[in-house]
C-alpha positions in Angstrom: -43.0 -156.1 -57.4 -40.6 -157.3 -60.1 -37.1 -158.5 -60.0 -34.7 -159.7 -62.7 -31.1 -160.2 -63.6 -28.8 -157.9 -61.7 -31.8 -156.3 -59.9 -29.8 -156.0 -56.6 -27.1 -153.9 -58.1 -29.7 -151.5 -59.6 -28.0 -150.8 -62.9 -28.7 -147.6 -64.8 -31.6 -148.0 -67.2 -30.5 -149.0 -70.7 -31.0 -146.3 -73.3 -34.0 -146.7 -75.5 -33.3 -146.9 -79.3 -35.6 -148.2 -82.0 -34.6 -151.8 -81.5 -33.1 -151.8 -78.0 -35.3 -154.5 -76.5 -34.1 -157.0 -79.2 -30.7 -157.0 -77.4 -32.4 -159.2 -74.7 -32.1 -162.9 -75.7 -35.5 -164.1 -74.4 -37.3 -161.3 -76.1 -35.4 -161.9 -79.3 -36.5 -165.6 -79.3 -40.1 -164.5 -78.6 -40.1 -161.9 -81.4 -38.6 -164.4 -84.0 -41.3 -167.0 -83.2 -44.0 -164.4 -83.3 -43.1 -163.0 -86.8 -43.4 -166.5 -88.2 -46.7 -167.3 -86.6 -48.1 -163.8 -87.3 -47.4 -164.3 -91.0 -49.4 -167.5 -90.8 -52.1 -165.8 -88.9 -52.5 -163.1 -91.6 -52.5 -165.7 -94.3 -55.4 -167.5 -92.5 -57.3 -164.2 -92.0 -57.2 -163.4 -95.7 -58.0 -167.0 -96.7 -60.8 -167.2 -94.1 -62.5 -164.0 -95.2 -62.2 -164.9 -98.9 -63.5 -168.4 -98.3 -66.6 -167.2 -96.5 -67.2 -164.6 -99.2 -66.8 -167.3 -101.9 -69.2 -169.7 -100.1 -71.9 -167.1 -99.3 -71.4 -164.0 -101.5 -72.2 -161.9 -98.4 -70.3 -159.2 -96.6 -72.6 -159.9 -93.6 -71.4 -163.5 -93.5 -67.8 -162.2 -93.3 -69.0 -160.0 -90.4 -70.5 -163.0 -88.6 -67.3 -164.9 -88.9 -65.3 -162.0 -87.4 -68.0 -161.6 -84.7 -67.8 -165.3 -83.7 -64.0 -165.2 -83.5 -64.1 -162.2 -81.1 -67.3 -163.1 -79.2 -65.5 -165.1 -76.6 -63.3 -162.1 -75.8 -66.4 -160.0 -75.2 -68.0 -162.6 -72.9 -65.0 -164.1 -71.1 -62.1 -161.7 -71.7 -61.9 -160.5 -68.1 -61.6 -164.1 -66.8 -58.7 -164.6 -69.2 -57.0 -161.7 -67.5 -57.5 -163.2 -64.1 -55.9 -166.5 -65.3 -53.0 -164.5 -66.9 -52.3 -162.8 -63.5 -52.5 -166.1 -61.5 -50.7 -168.6 -63.7 -47.0 -168.7 -65.0 -47.2 -167.2 -68.4 -44.6 -169.2 -70.3 -46.3 -172.6 -69.7 -49.7 -171.0 -70.3 -48.5 -169.7 -73.7 -47.1 -173.1 -74.7 -50.6 -174.5 -74.2 -52.5 -171.7 -76.0 -50.1 -171.6 -79.0 -50.4 -175.4 -79.4 -54.2 -175.1 -79.4 -54.2 -172.3 -82.0 -52.1 -174.5 -84.2 -54.7 -177.2 -84.0 -57.5 -174.9 -85.1 -55.6 -174.0 -88.3 -54.8 -177.6 -89.1 -58.4 -178.7 -88.6 -59.7 -176.0 -91.0 -56.9 -177.0 -93.5 -58.1 -180.7 -93.5 -61.7 -179.7 -94.0 -60.8 -177.4 -96.9 -58.3 -179.6 -98.7 -60.6 -182.6 -98.6 -63.4 -180.5 -100.1 -65.8 -180.9 -97.1 -65.7 -177.4 -95.8 -69.0 -175.6 -95.2 -69.5 -172.1 -93.9 -70.6 -173.4 -90.5 -67.2 -175.2 -90.2 -65.5 -171.8 -90.6 -67.8 -170.3 -88.0 -67.0 -173.1 -85.5 -63.2 -172.9 -85.9 -63.4 -169.1 -85.7 -65.3 -169.4 -82.4 -62.8 -172.0 -81.0 -59.9 -169.9 -82.0 -61.6 -167.0 -80.1 -61.9 -169.1 -77.0 -58.1 -169.8 -76.9 -57.4 -166.1 -77.6 -59.2 -165.2 -74.4 -56.3 -166.5 -72.4 -53.5 -166.2 -75.0 -53.9 -162.4 -75.6 -53.5 -161.1 -72.0 -50.8 -163.7 -71.3 -48.8 -162.8 -74.4 -49.3 -159.0 -73.8 -48.1 -159.1 -70.2 -45.3 -161.7 -70.7 -43.4 -158.9 -72.5 -42.8 -157.2 -69.2 -41.3 -160.4 -67.8 -38.9 -160.6 -70.7 -37.6 -157.0 -70.9 -38.4 -155.3 -67.6 -40.0 -151.8 -67.1 -37.2 -149.8 -68.8 -37.7 -151.4 -72.2 -41.5 -152.1 -71.9 -42.7 -149.3 -74.2 -40.1 -150.1 -76.8 -41.0 -153.9 -76.7 -44.7 -153.2 -77.0 -44.1 -151.0 -80.1 -41.8 -153.7 -81.6 -44.5 -156.3 -81.0 -46.8 -154.2 -83.2 -44.0 -153.7 -85.8 -43.5 -157.5 -85.7 -47.2 -158.0 -86.3 -47.4 -155.5 -89.1 -44.2 -156.8 -90.8 -46.0 -160.2 -91.0 -49.0 -158.3 -92.4 -46.9 -157.1 -95.2 -46.0 -160.6 -96.3 -49.0 -162.7 -95.2 -51.8 -161.1 -97.2 -49.7 -160.9 -100.4 -48.6 -164.5 -100.1 -52.2 -165.6 -99.2 -53.5 -163.8 -102.3 -51.1 -165.7 -104.6 -51.7 -169.0 -102.8 -55.5 -168.7 -102.9 -55.4 -167.9 -106.6 -52.9 -170.7 -107.4 -53.9 -173.7 -105.2 -56.8 -172.6 -103.0 -57.4 -171.5 -99.3 -56.6 -174.9 -97.8 -52.9 -174.5 -98.1 -53.0 -171.1 -96.4 -54.7 -172.7 -93.4 -52.1 -175.6 -93.4 -49.2 -173.2 -93.4 -50.8 -171.2 -90.5 -51.1 -174.3 -88.4 -47.5 -175.3 -89.0 -46.2 -171.7 -88.3 -46.9 -172.1 -84.6 -43.9 -174.4 -84.4 -41.7 -171.3 -84.3 -43.2 -169.6 -81.2 -43.4 -172.9 -79.4 -39.7 -173.6 -80.0 -38.8 -170.0 -78.9 -40.7 -170.4 -75.6 -38.9 -173.8 -75.0 -35.5 -172.3 -75.7 -35.9 -169.3 -73.3 -33.6 -169.0 -70.2 -36.1 -168.9 -67.4 -33.5 -167.5 -65.0 -33.3 -164.3 -67.1 -37.0 -163.5 -66.8 -38.1 -160.7 -64.6 -40.1 -162.3 -61.9 -43.4 -160.6 -61.1 -45.3 -161.5 -57.9 -48.5 -163.2 -58.9 -51.7 -162.7 -56.8 -52.9 -165.9 -55.0 -56.3 -167.4 -55.9 -59.0 -165.5 -54.1 -62.5 -164.3 -54.5 -63.3 -160.9 -56.0 -60.2 -160.6 -58.2 -62.3 -159.8 -61.3 -64.2 -157.1 -59.4 -60.9 -155.8 -58.0 -59.5 -155.3 -61.5 -62.6 -153.4 -62.6 -62.5 -151.2 -59.5 -58.8 -150.5 -60.1 -59.4 -149.3 -63.7 -62.5 -147.2 -62.8 -60.5 -145.3 -60.3 -57.7 -144.2 -62.7 -58.7 -141.8 -65.5 -55.5 -142.4 -67.3 -56.7 -146.0 -67.8 -60.5 -145.8 -68.2 -60.6 -143.1 -70.9 -58.1 -144.7 -73.3 -59.9 -148.0 -72.8 -63.2 -146.3 -73.7 -61.6 -144.8 -76.8 -60.2 -148.0 -78.1 -63.5 -149.7 -77.4 -65.3 -147.3 -79.8 -62.6 -147.6 -82.4 -62.3 -151.4 -82.1 -66.0 -151.9 -82.4 -66.8 -149.5 -85.3 -63.5 -148.3 -86.8 -61.4 -151.5 -87.4 -63.8 -153.6 -89.5 -61.4 -153.6 -92.5 -62.0 -157.2 -93.5 -65.7 -156.3 -94.2 -64.9 -153.0 -96.0 -62.0 -154.1 -98.1 -63.6 -157.3 -99.2 -66.8 -155.3 -100.2 -64.8 -152.6 -102.0 -62.9 -155.3 -104.0 -66.0 -157.3 -104.8 -68.7 -154.6 -105.3 -66.8 -151.5 -106.5 -63.6 -152.6 -108.1 -64.9 -156.0 -109.3 -61.6 -157.7 -108.6 -60.3 -160.8 -106.8 -58.2 -162.2 -104.0 -55.0 -160.7 -105.3 -56.3 -157.2 -105.1 -57.7 -157.9 -101.6 -54.2 -159.0 -100.5 -52.6 -155.9 -102.1 -54.9 -153.5 -100.2 -54.1 -155.3 -96.9 -50.4 -155.1 -97.7 -50.6 -151.3 -98.3 -52.4 -150.9 -94.9 -49.7 -153.0 -93.3 -46.9 -150.8 -94.8 -48.4 -147.8 -93.1 -49.0 -149.7 -89.9 -45.4 -150.9 -89.8 -44.2 -147.2 -90.2 -46.5 -146.2 -87.3 -45.1 -149.0 -85.1 -41.5 -148.1 -85.8 -42.1 -144.4 -85.1 -43.7 -145.4 -81.8 -40.7 -147.6 -80.9 -38.4 -144.6 -81.6 -40.4 -142.3 -79.3 -40.0 -144.8 -76.4 -42.8 -143.2 -74.5 -46.6 -143.1 -74.8 -48.5 -139.8 -74.4 -52.3 -139.5 -74.2 -52.3 -136.5 -76.5 -50.7 -138.5 -79.2 -53.3 -141.2 -78.7 -56.2 -138.7 -79.0 -54.7 -136.8 -82.0 -54.0 -140.0 -83.9 -57.5 -141.3 -83.2 -59.1 -138.1 -84.6 -56.9 -138.3 -87.8 -57.7 -142.0 -88.1 -61.4 -141.4 -88.1 -61.1 -138.4 -90.5 -59.0 -140.4 -92.9 -61.5 -143.3 -93.0 -64.2 -140.8 -94.1 -61.9 -139.4 -96.8 -60.8 -142.8 -98.0 -64.4 -144.0 -98.2 -65.2 -141.5 -101.0 -61.9 -141.8 -102.9 -63.0 -141.4 -106.6 -60.4 -143.8 -108.1 -58.8 -147.1 -107.1 -55.3 -145.7 -106.9 -56.3 -142.9 -104.6 -58.2 -145.4 -102.4 -55.1 -147.7 -102.3 -52.6 -144.9 -101.5 -54.8 -143.5 -98.6 -54.7 -146.9 -96.9 -51.0 -146.3 -96.1 -51.5 -143.3 -93.7 -54.7 -144.9 -92.5 -52.7 -147.9 -91.4 -50.1 -145.7 -89.8 -52.6 -143.7 -87.6 -54.6 -146.8 -86.8 -51.5 -148.5 -85.5 -50.4 -145.4 -83.6 -53.7 -145.5 -81.7 -53.3 -149.2 -80.9 -49.6 -149.0 -79.8 -50.0 -145.8 -77.8 -53.0 -147.0 -75.9 -51.4 -150.4 -75.2 -48.1 -149.0 -73.9 -49.6 -146.1 -71.9 -52.0 -148.5 -70.2 -49.3 -151.0 -69.3 -47.0 -148.4 -68.0 -49.7 -146.9 -65.8 -50.7 -150.3 -64.3 -49.2 -152.1 -61.3 -47.5 -155.4 -62.4 -49.8 -157.6 -60.3 -52.9 -156.0 -62.0 -51.5 -156.0 -65.5 -53.2 -159.2 -66.7 -56.7 -158.0 -65.7 -56.2 -154.5 -67.0 -54.9 -155.7 -70.4 -57.7 -158.3 -70.6 -60.2 -155.4 -70.2 -58.3 -153.4 -72.9 -58.4 -156.3 -75.3 -62.0 -157.1 -74.4 -63.2 -153.7 -75.5 -60.8 -153.3 -78.4 -61.2 -156.8 -79.9 -64.3 -158.1 -78.1 -66.4 -155.1 -79.3 -66.1 -156.6 -82.8 -69.0 -159.1 -82.3 -71.2 -156.1 -81.6 -69.9 -153.9 -84.3 -69.1 -156.3 -87.2 -72.7 -157.5 -87.9 -73.9 -153.9 -87.7 -71.2 -152.6 -90.0 -71.7 -155.6 -92.3 -75.4 -154.8 -92.5 -74.8 -151.1 -93.2 -72.3 -152.1 -95.9 -74.6 -154.5 -97.6 -77.6 -152.2 -97.4 -76.1 -148.8 -98.2 -72.9 -149.8 -100.0 -69.2 -150.0 -99.0 -68.6 -146.2 -99.1 -71.3 -145.4 -96.6 -70.3 -148.3 -94.3 -66.7 -147.2 -94.3 -67.5 -143.6 -93.7 -69.9 -144.4 -90.9 -67.1 -146.3 -89.0 -64.8 -143.4 -89.4 -67.4 -140.9 -88.1 -67.9 -142.9 -84.9 -64.1 -143.2 -84.4 -63.6 -139.4 -84.9 -66.5 -138.3 -82.6 -65.3 -140.8 -79.9 -61.8 -139.4 -80.1 -62.9 -135.8 -79.7 -65.2 -136.7 -76.8 -62.4 -138.6 -74.9 -59.9 -135.8 -75.6 -62.3 -133.3 -74.0 -62.8 -135.6 -70.9 -59.0 -136.2 -70.5 -58.4 -132.4 -70.8 -61.1 -131.8 -68.1 -59.6 -134.4 -65.8 -56.1 -132.9 -66.2 -57.3 -129.4 -65.6 -56.4 -128.4 -69.2 -58.1 -125.9 -71.5 -57.8 -125.4 -75.3 -55.6 -122.4 -76.2 -55.8 -120.9 -79.7 -53.1 -118.5 -80.7 -53.1 -117.3 -84.4 -49.9 -115.2 -84.1 -47.0 -116.1 -86.5 -44.4 -118.4 -85.0 -46.6 -119.6 -82.2 -48.3 -123.0 -81.7 -51.7 -122.2 -83.0 -53.7 -124.9 -81.1 -52.7 -126.7 -77.9 -54.0 -127.7 -74.5 -52.5 -125.8 -71.5 -53.2 -125.8 -67.7 -56.0 -123.5 -66.6 -53.6 -121.4 -64.6 -51.4 -120.7 -67.7 -54.5 -119.8 -69.7 -55.7 -117.4 -67.0 -52.3 -115.7 -66.8 -52.2 -115.3 -70.6 -55.7 -113.8 -70.6 
């Protein structure tokens, strides 16, 4: 059960507009800090991928780096959710954000002194992944404590818009920085960028946070979380869908670096440009989701089908400019999948279980990458970037169609096709309505 400022007087819910949750001071501090550190994070991602490619010349090595960064989430993600439910989130986030800063600074020192080797990048990626195991569910669920239930869907969407706004700036800046002075300064700026979220957390007014009852330490909490998810179709099927898409459909560092290197024979600046174009589409998707203010499973499934189909089309784009332009809607639909799944799962979960449920969500979405990235990297190296990209899109589209069918069956829905003018031609309707129409 949650409570917050003015909870006893039961005020009417504040209306949801595109930026309504930013009216809350604590969330405004949080969002400001995150946009700075997210910019640094995107700079480091681009610099890390390009550094590994420069050291090894292999897309598979980039895949291994990504896999090592997300392997801890796959192995330990559920335990991170248990900790996020048990411990106060603000002090926990102060610790994790400080640790993430240190990993960036360590990689900066190694690179700037000329001692960096590929195993150093592998190691720092793995250590960053260990911290993320706790940071991710704590950061995701802390949003509810800052804004309350009424503004939760809006704040989740704005978090994604925040992340994608940084993605517009970070890759482009990283491309210029790598070309001008090398990757080391990108790692340095990322390490320093965490000062902003740490300051934001310290400046928050703790009395204005919505207090959520934390479960006491007890045996079986991990199993309890899994049982809770398994018993709710509105949770398990979206998690299955994002698992497939996260494992096989979101390997853009591998594909884009391979397209730039092998097909377009360009450099870090082009790689940054392609990431920026994807970010522009993703930002548009996040803002549209914030404006909706609610998360529907049919939007999730529809966006996932279009996302997979667009990956296939983009893979075989005949010219560079067509490939680049298609990345914008691809980013929009990919972000819509992520935001809609995230907010719908949080809204359907009891507050005391939210950390464990969101850790499972992040485990399959992000933690599936260690399984998918090496496979996708191998397919890309062996059969070429176009086949690798198209294969990921095919898996995403087939998974979306399968999950859509399962959700329709659970909800007692059937597909209705009506080709008459002025009617909705394809939609899901309750069985009874379909029988009446027949």
